[in-house]
Structures are given as structure tokens and as C-alpha cells.
TORDOLUM-49205 format. One record per residue (C-alpha): residue number from 1; x, y, z. Coordinates in pm, 1 decimal. Layout:
<recs>
@nr=NUM&xx=X&yy=Y&zz=Z
...
</recs>
This chain:
<recs>
@nr=1&xx=-1297.7&yy=2699.7&zz=-1789.6
@nr=2&xx=-1486.0&yy=2950.8&zz=-1577.5
@nr=3&xx=-1850.6&yy=3037.5&zz=-1635.8
@nr=4&xx=-2075.2&yy=3290.6&zz=-1455.8
@nr=5&xx=-2339.4&yy=3157.6&zz=-1222.1
@nr=6&xx=-2657.0&yy=3064.3&zz=-1410.5
@nr=7&xx=-2952.7&yy=2834.3&zz=-1377.9
@nr=8&xx=-2856.1&yy=2470.0&zz=-1356.4
@nr=9&xx=-2964.8&yy=2210.5&zz=-1604.7
@nr=10&xx=-3219.6&yy=1989.1&zz=-1436.3
@nr=11&xx=-3059.8&yy=1678.7&zz=-1288.7
@nr=12&xx=-3209.4&yy=1354.5&zz=-1167.8
@nr=13&xx=-3262.0&yy=1332.0&zz=-794.4
@nr=14&xx=-3108.5&yy=992.7&zz=-739.2
@nr=15&xx=-3235.5&yy=971.7&zz=-383.5
@nr=16&xx=-3600.1&yy=962.9&zz=-494.3
@nr=17&xx=-3800.4&yy=670.0&zz=-363.8
@nr=18&xx=-3871.3&yy=364.4&zz=-577.3
@nr=19&xx=-4238.3&yy=455.6&zz=-573.0
@nr=20&xx=-4154.8&yy=777.2&zz=-755.5
@nr=21&xx=-3901.5&yy=623.2&zz=-994.5
@nr=22&xx=-4130.0&yy=335.3&zz=-1098.8
@nr=23&xx=-4477.5&yy=484.9&zz=-1140.5
@nr=24&xx=-4726.7&yy=202.5&zz=-1147.1
@nr=25&xx=-4932.1&yy=168.8&zz=-1462.7
@nr=26&xx=-5256.1&yy=178.6&zz=-1267.3
@nr=27&xx=-5164.8&yy=528.6&zz=-1156.3
@nr=28&xx=-5051.3&yy=635.9&zz=-1501.2
@nr=29&xx=-5373.9&yy=522.1&zz=-1666.0
@nr=30&xx=-5628.3&yy=628.4&zz=-1406.0
@nr=31&xx=-5852.8&yy=911.3&zz=-1531.2
@nr=32&xx=-5874.9&yy=1042.6&zz=-1175.9
@nr=33&xx=-5507.8&yy=1067.2&zz=-1085.8
@nr=34&xx=-5254.7&yy=1324.6&zz=-1200.5
@nr=35&xx=-5010.1&yy=1572.4&zz=-1057.8
@nr=36&xx=-5013.8&yy=1935.2&zz=-1160.1
@nr=37&xx=-4734.7&yy=2184.1&zz=-1109.4
@nr=38&xx=-4640.7&yy=2292.1&zz=-763.3
@nr=39&xx=-4883.0&yy=2548.6&zz=-621.0
@nr=40&xx=-4682.7&yy=2873.3&zz=-592.7
@nr=41&xx=-4883.1&yy=2972.0&zz=-283.4
@nr=42&xx=-4839.7&yy=2652.7&zz=-81.3
@nr=43&xx=-4530.3&yy=2496.6&zz=-241.1
@nr=44&xx=-4713.5&yy=2163.3&zz=-254.6
@nr=45&xx=-4818.1&yy=1959.3&zz=-558.7
@nr=46&xx=-5194.1&yy=1971.5&zz=-615.8
@nr=47&xx=-5362.6&yy=1664.2&zz=-769.6
@nr=48&xx=-5556.3&yy=1725.1&zz=-1091.6
@nr=49&xx=-5767.3&yy=1473.4&zz=-1283.8
@nr=50&xx=-5664.2&yy=1362.5&zz=-1630.0
@nr=51&xx=-5941.1&yy=1379.8&zz=-1888.6
@nr=52&xx=-5958.7&yy=1227.3&zz=-2239.7
@nr=53&xx=-6145.1&yy=1541.3&zz=-2348.3
@nr=54&xx=-5870.2&yy=1785.5&zz=-2243.0
@nr=55&xx=-5737.1&yy=1988.0&zz=-2535.8
@nr=56&xx=-5358.1&yy=1983.1&zz=-2509.2
@nr=57&xx=-5030.3&yy=1952.5&zz=-2693.9
@nr=58&xx=-4728.3&yy=1777.3&zz=-2542.9
@nr=59&xx=-4367.9&yy=1826.6&zz=-2650.8
@nr=60&xx=-4061.8&yy=1681.9&zz=-2484.4
@nr=61&xx=-3698.6&yy=1594.4&zz=-2527.7
@nr=62&xx=-3446.1&yy=1472.7&zz=-2274.0
@nr=63&xx=-3304.5&yy=1175.4&zz=-2089.2
@nr=64&xx=-3403.5&yy=948.6&zz=-1800.8
@nr=65&xx=-3236.1&yy=657.6&zz=-1627.9
@nr=66&xx=-3388.9&yy=327.5&zz=-1743.7
@nr=67&xx=-3492.5&yy=234.2&zz=-1391.1
@nr=68&xx=-3567.7&yy=4.7&zz=-1221.0
@nr=69&xx=-3417.5&yy=-263.0&zz=-1450.5
@nr=70&xx=-3114.4&yy=-63.6&zz=-1567.1
@nr=71&xx=-3039.1&yy=180.1&zz=-1288.2
@nr=72&xx=-2731.4&yy=336.8&zz=-1449.0
@nr=73&xx=-2835.9&yy=325.1&zz=-1816.5
@nr=74&xx=-2930.3&yy=652.4&zz=-1987.6
@nr=75&xx=-3227.0&yy=660.6&zz=-2225.9
@nr=76&xx=-3309.9&yy=942.8&zz=-2466.0
@nr=77&xx=-3670.9&yy=1024.8&zz=-2548.8
@nr=78&xx=-3849.2&yy=1250.1&zz=-2796.3
@nr=79&xx=-4221.3&yy=1313.9&zz=-2767.7
@nr=80&xx=-4500.7&yy=1486.7&zz=-2958.4
@nr=81&xx=-4874.8&yy=1451.8&zz=-2894.6
@nr=82&xx=-5174.5&yy=1666.5&zz=-2989.6
@nr=83&xx=-5545.1&yy=1652.9&zz=-3058.0
@nr=84&xx=-5657.0&yy=1627.1&zz=-3422.1
@nr=85&xx=-5813.9&yy=1932.2&zz=-3583.1
@nr=86&xx=-6161.1&yy=1769.2&zz=-3577.2
@nr=87&xx=-6127.0&yy=1653.5&zz=-3213.3
@nr=88&xx=-6457.9&yy=1533.9&zz=-3062.2
@nr=89&xx=-6348.6&yy=1491.5&zz=-2700.7
@nr=90&xx=-6308.2&yy=1113.7&zz=-2734.9
@nr=91&xx=-5941.8&yy=1080.2&zz=-2630.3
@nr=92&xx=-5805.4&yy=1046.9&zz=-2983.9
@nr=93&xx=-5459.9&yy=1196.9&zz=-3035.1
@nr=94&xx=-5181.9&yy=1221.8&zz=-3294.3
@nr=95&xx=-4805.1&yy=1238.8&zz=-3268.1
@nr=96&xx=-4500.3&yy=1023.1&zz=-3207.9
@nr=97&xx=-4311.4&yy=850.6&zz=-2927.2
@nr=98&xx=-3938.9&yy=782.8&zz=-2971.2
@nr=99&xx=-3729.4&yy=612.9&zz=-2704.8
@nr=100&xx=-3365.9&yy=501.1&zz=-2727.7
@nr=101&xx=-3220.3&yy=305.5&zz=-2437.3
@nr=102&xx=-2843.8&yy=344.6&zz=-2477.2
@nr=103&xx=-2760.3&yy=-10.1&zz=-2376.1
@nr=104&xx=-2701.7&yy=-334.2&zz=-2563.4
@nr=105&xx=-3027.7&yy=-495.6&zz=-2453.4
@nr=106&xx=-3349.2&yy=-626.1&zz=-2608.4
@nr=107&xx=-3646.6&yy=-397.7&zz=-2655.1
@nr=108&xx=-3435.7&yy=-85.7&zz=-2626.4
@nr=109&xx=-3575.1&yy=107.5&zz=-2926.3
@nr=110&xx=-3923.0&yy=255.2&zz=-2970.8
@nr=111&xx=-4060.1&yy=449.9&zz=-3268.2
@nr=112&xx=-4441.3&yy=451.8&zz=-3279.2
@nr=113&xx=-4737.6&yy=674.6&zz=-3357.3
@nr=114&xx=-4960.7&yy=823.5&zz=-3088.1
@nr=115&xx=-5330.0&yy=725.5&zz=-3100.6
@nr=116&xx=-5483.2&yy=822.0&zz=-2762.6
@nr=117&xx=-5417.6&yy=1073.7&zz=-2486.2
@nr=118&xx=-5570.7&yy=1191.1&zz=-2160.8
@nr=119&xx=-5431.8&yy=1499.5&zz=-1992.8
@nr=120&xx=-5464.6&yy=1788.9&zz=-1756.3
@nr=121&xx=-5336.1&yy=2131.0&zz=-1860.5
@nr=122&xx=-5275.8&yy=2377.1&zz=-1577.3
@nr=123&xx=-5185.8&yy=2681.1&zz=-1792.5
@nr=124&xx=-4931.0&yy=2785.2&zz=-1529.6
@nr=125&xx=-4771.5&yy=3133.0&zz=-1565.2
@nr=126&xx=-4540.8&yy=3268.7&zz=-1693.2
@nr=127&xx=-4529.2&yy=3032.7&zz=-1992.6
@nr=128&xx=-4886.0&yy=2905.3&zz=-1984.0
@nr=129&xx=-4776.9&yy=2540.6&zz=-1975.0
@nr=130&xx=-4793.3&yy=2263.0&zz=-1714.5
@nr=131&xx=-4990.4&yy=1953.8&zz=-1619.4
@nr=132&xx=-4976.3&yy=1579.8&zz=-1681.1
@nr=133&xx=-5055.7&yy=1346.3&zz=-1968.9
@nr=134&xx=-5089.4&yy=975.3&zz=-2038.2
@nr=135&xx=-5016.5&yy=902.0&zz=-2403.6
@nr=136&xx=-5090.3&yy=571.7&zz=-2583.0
@nr=137&xx=-4886.7&yy=460.1&zz=-2884.9
@nr=138&xx=-4969.3&yy=185.3&zz=-3136.2
@nr=139&xx=-4693.4&yy=-75.0&zz=-3173.1
@nr=140&xx=-4882.2&yy=-275.3&zz=-3437.3
@nr=141&xx=-4873.6&yy=-23.2&zz=-3722.4
@nr=142&xx=-4645.8&yy=-95.1&zz=-4021.6
@nr=143&xx=-4301.6&yy=56.5&zz=-3977.6
@nr=144&xx=-4321.9&yy=60.8&zz=-3598.4
@nr=145&xx=-4029.5&yy=-34.0&zz=-3376.2
@nr=146&xx=-4141.6&yy=-162.1&zz=-3036.8
@nr=147&xx=-4067.4&yy=-457.2&zz=-2803.8
@nr=148&xx=-4434.5&yy=-561.3&zz=-2822.4
@nr=149&xx=-4694.9&yy=-591.4&zz=-3097.7
@nr=150&xx=-4955.0&yy=-429.9&zz=-2873.1
@nr=151&xx=-4914.1&yy=-79.0&zz=-2735.5
@nr=152&xx=-4696.9&yy=149.3&zz=-2525.0
@nr=153&xx=-4802.5&yy=393.8&zz=-2254.8
@nr=154&xx=-4605.3&yy=711.2&zz=-2180.8
@nr=155&xx=-4680.9&yy=910.9&zz=-1866.5
@nr=156&xx=-4536.1&yy=1262.5&zz=-1834.2
@nr=157&xx=-4545.4&yy=1546.7&zz=-1583.4
@nr=158&xx=-4471.9&yy=1908.2&zz=-1674.7
@nr=159&xx=-4388.3&yy=2038.5&zz=-1327.3
@nr=160&xx=-4164.4&yy=2336.4&zz=-1409.2
@nr=161&xx=-3955.2&yy=2484.0&zz=-1688.3
@nr=162&xx=-3652.9&yy=2585.8&zz=-1480.1
@nr=163&xx=-3586.6&yy=2249.0&zz=-1315.8
@nr=164&xx=-3695.7&yy=2366.2&zz=-970.1
@nr=165&xx=-3944.0&yy=2077.3&zz=-970.0
@nr=166&xx=-3819.0&yy=1813.3&zz=-1216.4
@nr=167&xx=-4046.8&yy=1685.4&zz=-1491.4
@nr=168&xx=-4112.4&yy=1311.8&zz=-1532.6
@nr=169&xx=-4125.2&yy=1055.8&zz=-1813.2
@nr=170&xx=-4207.0&yy=685.4&zz=-1790.0
@nr=171&xx=-4282.5&yy=427.8&zz=-2057.5
@nr=172&xx=-4470.9&yy=98.9&zz=-2016.9
@nr=173&xx=-4524.5&yy=-178.8&zz=-2272.0
@nr=174&xx=-4855.1&yy=-367.7&zz=-2308.4
@nr=175&xx=-4951.1&yy=-681.0&zz=-2499.9
@nr=176&xx=-5304.4&yy=-551.6&zz=-2551.0
@nr=177&xx=-5408.9&yy=-345.8&zz=-2850.5
@nr=178&xx=-5396.4&yy=33.8&zz=-2819.0
@nr=179&xx=-5696.4&yy=163.1&zz=-2624.7
@nr=180&xx=-5762.0&yy=433.0&zz=-2364.3
@nr=181&xx=-5675.4&yy=162.9&zz=-2107.3
@nr=182&xx=-5461.9&yy=-110.5&zz=-2271.1
@nr=183&xx=-5443.4&yy=-459.9&zz=-2123.0
@nr=184&xx=-5145.6&yy=-682.4&zz=-2042.9
@nr=185&xx=-4916.7&yy=-402.6&zz=-1927.1
@nr=186&xx=-4587.3&yy=-451.3&zz=-1742.6
@nr=187&xx=-4392.6&yy=-222.8&zz=-1513.6
@nr=188&xx=-4292.2&yy=132.2&zz=-1596.5
@nr=189&xx=-3939.1&yy=233.2&zz=-1702.0
@nr=190&xx=-3795.8&yy=578.2&zz=-1636.8
@nr=191&xx=-3891.5&yy=843.0&zz=-1380.9
@nr=192&xx=-3763.0&yy=1189.4&zz=-1294.3
@nr=193&xx=-3592.1&yy=1355.9&zz=-1588.7
@nr=194&xx=-3215.5&yy=1344.2&zz=-1575.1
@nr=195&xx=-3196.8&yy=1625.9&zz=-1831.5
@nr=196&xx=-3435.9&yy=1797.9&zz=-2070.1
@nr=197&xx=-3789.9&yy=1929.0&zz=-2046.2
@nr=198&xx=-4157.7&yy=1841.9&zz=-2092.2
@nr=199&xx=-4415.3&yy=2101.9&zz=-2196.4
@nr=200&xx=-4793.2&yy=2061.8&zz=-2187.3
@nr=201&xx=-4969.6&yy=2343.4&zz=-2373.7
@nr=202&xx=-5347.9&yy=2404.4&zz=-2369.1
@nr=203&xx=-5345.7&yy=2438.5&zz=-2749.7
@nr=204&xx=-5579.6&yy=2281.3&zz=-3008.8
@nr=205&xx=-5461.5&yy=2108.8&zz=-3323.3
@nr=206&xx=-5378.1&yy=2326.1&zz=-3624.1
@nr=207&xx=-5426.9&yy=2224.4&zz=-3986.3
@nr=208&xx=-5096.2&yy=2167.7&zz=-4161.9
@nr=209&xx=-4893.0&yy=2153.7&zz=-3840.9
@nr=210&xx=-4568.1&yy=1960.0&zz=-3878.9
@nr=211&xx=-4374.7&yy=1781.3&zz=-3605.0
@nr=212&xx=-4017.0&yy=1660.1&zz=-3563.1
@nr=213&xx=-3930.2&yy=1400.4&zz=-3302.1
@nr=214&xx=-3594.8&yy=1238.6&zz=-3225.0
@nr=215&xx=-3413.5&yy=1016.1&zz=-2980.9
@nr=216&xx=-3076.2&yy=914.3&zz=-3116.5
@nr=217&xx=-2701.4&yy=873.2&zz=-3076.1
@nr=218&xx=-2403.9&yy=920.7&zz=-3301.9
@nr=219&xx=-2029.3&yy=874.7&zz=-3334.6
@nr=220&xx=-1808.1&yy=1129.7&zz=-3510.2
@nr=221&xx=-1604.4&yy=998.3&zz=-3800.6
@nr=222&xx=-1324.9&yy=1245.2&zz=-3729.2
@nr=223&xx=-1233.9&yy=1415.9&zz=-3399.1
@nr=224&xx=-1385.2&yy=1764.4&zz=-3397.2
@nr=225&xx=-1332.4&yy=1999.1&zz=-3104.0
@nr=226&xx=-1545.5&yy=2245.9&zz=-2910.0
@nr=227&xx=-1395.0&yy=2484.9&zz=-2654.6
@nr=228&xx=-1081.3&yy=2272.2&zz=-2646.3
@nr=229&xx=-1262.2&yy=1939.6&zz=-2590.1
@nr=230&xx=-1206.5&yy=1661.5&zz=-2844.1
@nr=231&xx=-1549.7&yy=1518.1&zz=-2927.1
@nr=232&xx=-1608.2&yy=1147.0&zz=-2981.0
@nr=233&xx=-1986.3&yy=1136.8&zz=-3018.1
@nr=234&xx=-2308.3&yy=1215.8&zz=-2840.5
@nr=235&xx=-2680.1&yy=1165.6&zz=-2785.7
@nr=236&xx=-2969.0&yy=1396.2&zz=-2868.2
@nr=237&xx=-3344.3&yy=1412.2&zz=-2823.7
@nr=238&xx=-3618.1&yy=1655.2&zz=-2916.0
@nr=239&xx=-3987.2&yy=1713.4&zz=-2967.0
@nr=240&xx=-4082.2&yy=2023.4&zz=-3170.0
@nr=241&xx=-4376.7&yy=2137.5&zz=-3382.0
@nr=242&xx=-4448.8&yy=2419.7&zz=-3620.6
@nr=243&xx=-4729.1&yy=2575.1&zz=-3823.3
@nr=244&xx=-4737.4&yy=2891.6&zz=-4032.5
@nr=245&xx=-4370.2&yy=2963.9&zz=-3969.4
@nr=246&xx=-4384.4&yy=2954.0&zz=-3590.2
@nr=247&xx=-4335.4&yy=2673.6&zz=-3341.4
@nr=248&xx=-4205.7&yy=2554.0&zz=-3007.8
@nr=249&xx=-4061.6&yy=2252.7&zz=-2831.2
@nr=250&xx=-3770.2&yy=2108.9&zz=-2638.4
@nr=251&xx=-3421.6&yy=1978.8&zz=-2720.2
@nr=252&xx=-3134.7&yy=1814.2&zz=-2530.8
@nr=253&xx=-2786.7&yy=1724.3&zz=-2657.8
@nr=254&xx=-2489.4&yy=1563.3&zz=-2481.3
@nr=255&xx=-2142.9&yy=1546.2&zz=-2634.5
@nr=256&xx=-1882.1&yy=1307.5&zz=-2496.7
@nr=257&xx=-1513.3&yy=1380.8&zz=-2535.5
@nr=258&xx=-1167.7&yy=1422.4&zz=-2386.8
@nr=259&xx=-1051.5&yy=1744.2&zz=-2222.6
@nr=260&xx=-716.2&yy=1916.6&zz=-2266.1
@nr=261&xx=-601.3&yy=1728.2&zz=-1955.5
@nr=262&xx=-693.8&yy=1394.8&zz=-2110.6
@nr=263&xx=-999.3&yy=1348.0&zz=-1889.0
@nr=264&xx=-1344.4&yy=1225.0&zz=-1990.6
@nr=265&xx=-1586.0&yy=1517.6&zz=-2025.0
@nr=266&xx=-1956.0&yy=1558.2&zz=-2108.9
@nr=267&xx=-2087.3&yy=1881.1&zz=-2263.9
@nr=268&xx=-2463.7&yy=1934.4&zz=-2234.4
@nr=269&xx=-2697.6&yy=2171.0&zz=-2417.7
@nr=270&xx=-3062.9&yy=2213.5&zz=-2314.6
@nr=271&xx=-3268.7&yy=2433.7&zz=-2546.0
@nr=272&xx=-3608.5&yy=2598.1&zz=-2514.0
@nr=273&xx=-3726.7&yy=2614.4&zz=-2875.4
@nr=274&xx=-3938.5&yy=2917.1&zz=-2971.0
@nr=275&xx=-3907.1&yy=2909.9&zz=-3349.9
@nr=276&xx=-3933.8&yy=2619.1&zz=-3596.1
@nr=277&xx=-3928.0&yy=2623.4&zz=-3976.4
@nr=278&xx=-3916.8&yy=2325.3&zz=-4211.0
@nr=279&xx=-3811.2&yy=2348.4&zz=-4575.6
@nr=280&xx=-3778.5&yy=2025.4&zz=-4764.8
@nr=281&xx=-3607.1&yy=1778.6&zz=-4534.5
@nr=282&xx=-3437.6&yy=2039.7&zz=-4314.6
@nr=283&xx=-3584.2&yy=2175.1&zz=-3991.0
@nr=284&xx=-3430.5&yy=2492.8&zz=-3848.5
@nr=285&xx=-3468.6&yy=2558.8&zz=-3475.5
@nr=286&xx=-3418.9&yy=2883.1&zz=-3282.1
@nr=287&xx=-3451.1&yy=2971.8&zz=-2915.2
@nr=288&xx=-3244.5&yy=2999.5&zz=-2598.7
@nr=289&xx=-3038.6&yy=2739.7&zz=-2418.5
@nr=290&xx=-2811.5&yy=2656.3&zz=-2129.9
@nr=291&xx=-2458.4&yy=2521.7&zz=-2181.3
@nr=292&xx=-2285.4&yy=2296.1&zz=-1929.9
@nr=293&xx=-1923.2&yy=2229.9&zz=-2023.1
@nr=294&xx=-1905.2&yy=1950.3&zz=-1766.6
@nr=295&xx=-1586.4&yy=2084.2&zz=-1610.9
@nr=296&xx=-1717.6&yy=2194.4&zz=-1273.0
@nr=297&xx=-1871.1&yy=2544.3&zz=-1290.2
@nr=298&xx=-2251.6&yy=2579.0&zz=-1317.9
@nr=299&xx=-2416.8&yy=2587.5&zz=-1660.1
@nr=300&xx=-2451.5&yy=2919.1&zz=-1840.2
@nr=301&xx=-2815.0&yy=2999.7&zz=-1925.4
@nr=302&xx=-2994.8&yy=3240.5&zz=-2153.8
@nr=303&xx=-2767.5&yy=3178.5&zz=-2453.7
@nr=304&xx=-2882.7&yy=3222.8&zz=-2813.6
@nr=305&xx=-2948.1&yy=2888.3&zz=-2982.9
@nr=306&xx=-2992.9&yy=2768.0&zz=-3339.0
@nr=307&xx=-3009.0&yy=2412.0&zz=-3464.9
@nr=308&xx=-3040.3&yy=2225.9&zz=-3793.7
@nr=309&xx=-3210.3&yy=1886.8&zz=-3799.0
@nr=310&xx=-3205.5&yy=1654.0&zz=-4099.8
@nr=311&xx=-3273.8&yy=1284.9&zz=-4145.2
@nr=312&xx=-2903.6&yy=1216.6&zz=-4090.6
@nr=313&xx=-2818.5&yy=1421.9&zz=-3781.5
@nr=314&xx=-2827.3&yy=1738.8&zz=-3572.1
@nr=315&xx=-2600.5&yy=2044.6&zz=-3576.3
@nr=316&xx=-2628.8&yy=2327.1&zz=-3321.1
@nr=317&xx=-2484.4&yy=2672.0&zz=-3261.1
@nr=318&xx=-2462.9&yy=2813.6&zz=-2908.3
@nr=319&xx=-2402.2&yy=3187.0&zz=-2859.0
@nr=320&xx=-2251.2&yy=3205.2&zz=-3209.0
@nr=321&xx=-2018.0&yy=2905.9&zz=-3161.6
@nr=322&xx=-2094.2&yy=2609.3&zz=-3385.1
@nr=323&xx=-2075.4&yy=2251.8&zz=-3260.8
@nr=324&xx=-2022.5&yy=1990.8&zz=-3534.4
@nr=325&xx=-2323.4&yy=1787.3&zz=-3645.1
@nr=326&xx=-2381.2&yy=1459.2&zz=-3462.9
@nr=327&xx=-2449.4&yy=1193.2&zz=-3726.4
@nr=328&xx=-2737.6&yy=958.9&zz=-3644.8
@nr=329&xx=-2590.4&yy=611.8&zz=-3607.1
@nr=330&xx=-2851.4&yy=479.3&zz=-3362.9
@nr=331&xx=-3212.6&yy=565.8&zz=-3281.8
@nr=332&xx=-3460.4&yy=767.1&zz=-3486.2
@nr=333&xx=-3525.8&yy=1108.6&zz=-3638.6
@nr=334&xx=-3878.3&yy=1154.0&zz=-3776.7
@nr=335&xx=-4020.4&yy=1467.3&zz=-3938.7
@nr=336&xx=-4384.2&yy=1446.1&zz=-4048.7
</recs>
């Protein structure tokens, strides 16, 4: 079906070098290395130091390829990190890391709490976001899911919000206990975002602030349709936060199905969340999104978006058209 020209959903640049796709842990953890957004005057990335005292909040939701080990496997991630309300500049952070490698392999699921962070926040116009962050999660806490009993390190770059310079996400697993610089760390997995978005805000922690984080997949019990496509299932990921009735964050959903011609088709929704409310166990999301029907024409951007997240799945409405709820049959949805 035809769509007007609109901004494209960010796609992975598969021709990137291995050095970019597999960021070494020594780079990710160094307090003196980071990459800010592209300088609008020069068009070149300007290095910025990461600092454990930087006040910042990180939200993210999207997908990466699980490179270099699984070059064609898609992984969903959801991310939230912030400083505590009584932050003393010592690197302590709160939040959650969720990672779901959509492949039948060991160590493919991660659901852990954030304990440390170092960051740089560039406050780039027009949205006042941008920068880099290295986020440490604790794999040893009760209820954690992680391929190690030590810690995990997530490195992210918020390079742009329109996909002109793709954001990045990598995750590394360490045998050492969580610390600003964990020991016994292996190689990084991930790289340039395939879809989705990372945001780094220069915002302090707020008392009573709630977060929702997800990285999951689901299979429909029946065969619902959307715009003539029979849907079989999908994957979704998000990182959102709210306090006092307002909030923000990022969301990505992909639906797999069969077109009217009997061909395999992927429908993608990428949402910029600008409103979050949580009542009981239901989180309602509002914002704008882009819709890619996966049938050739470019995605349509600037569409009205609403979503409903519960412990069992995610339902969304795009420009007034509802897409059936994806039930969570794999991965995690955590609201806290």
C-alpha cells in the first residue's frame, strides 16, 4: 500500500567495521572515552569524557544484531537508568536492564537491576538529550536472570533522535562483582541500533518516579489482521518513566505476518513517548510514532500513538487504528 514520504526508521548500517560493531570493554568502561552527538557545525563526532558524577537519566528501547557471535540474530533491549534522589556524585545509579536475544542459545535472557553509571550528557537541541553512558547491572541479586553471577555492562550512545546518526547499544558480561569497573569481562555483543532509540537526559532523580522496562516476544493465539496483513506474532521493547502524571521514553514493536499476496511481511512501529501514566498494573503511553508497513514505501512519521502495557503484553494504537495486543510469551516486562 502507498504511503507518503516520511522520515525513515533508523536501520543498522551493516557495512560498519568490526571495530564499531564490537566495542571493546576497555573503551566502554574508560572514564575518559565517550562519543557525543555529531557537532552540527563540523558534522564530526566530538569526544566527551564520561563521569560517574554526571547527573543523567537514560531510556531506551529497540533492537540490535547480536554481533559478532550471532551476526543475523535480532535482540530486543529495554533500558532505564537514573541517579537516586540523594545522589552524592559517587556513580551510584538505579534502573533496569532487559535483553532478549531471539535465538535458541544459552545466556540469551537478561533481567537485572542497575547499580552504577557513568555518563556524559550533551543537552543537544532541539530535545535537550544526547551523550553516552556506561551502565553496570548486578547479576547476583535475587530474582535476576543473567548468564553470569557477576555483573553486566551496557554501553549506549545517544547520537540523534531522527536516525541521521544511529544510536548504539552493547552489552558485556563479567564474572566480577558489580563495581564502577568490573573484572573478568568478555567481549561486547550488539552495536549500531537496528531499530529504536536511546535518550540521555540531563535530569536528576525524582521522588516517587516509576519506570517500565521491557524486552519481549509473543505469539498470537488467533490470527488477527492489521491493514490486511495476517499477524502471527511479534517482538517489542521499551524503556519509559513517569512522575506526577508526566513521563517520557522510547518504544519499538515489530509484527510478523503474511500479506494479502501470501508473502512474509514485517510491520514496525517506533514511538517517541511523551506521556506516561500508571494506574494499578496498567501503564498507558502516549506520543508520536512512525509506521513502516514493510511493503516497500518509506515509513510514515508523525503519527499519533497510544499504548497499553501490562504484565502480560502490549497493545498499541497508531493514528486511531488499533493493533491487537502482543502477549508476552518470552522475555520480560517489569514495572517498578
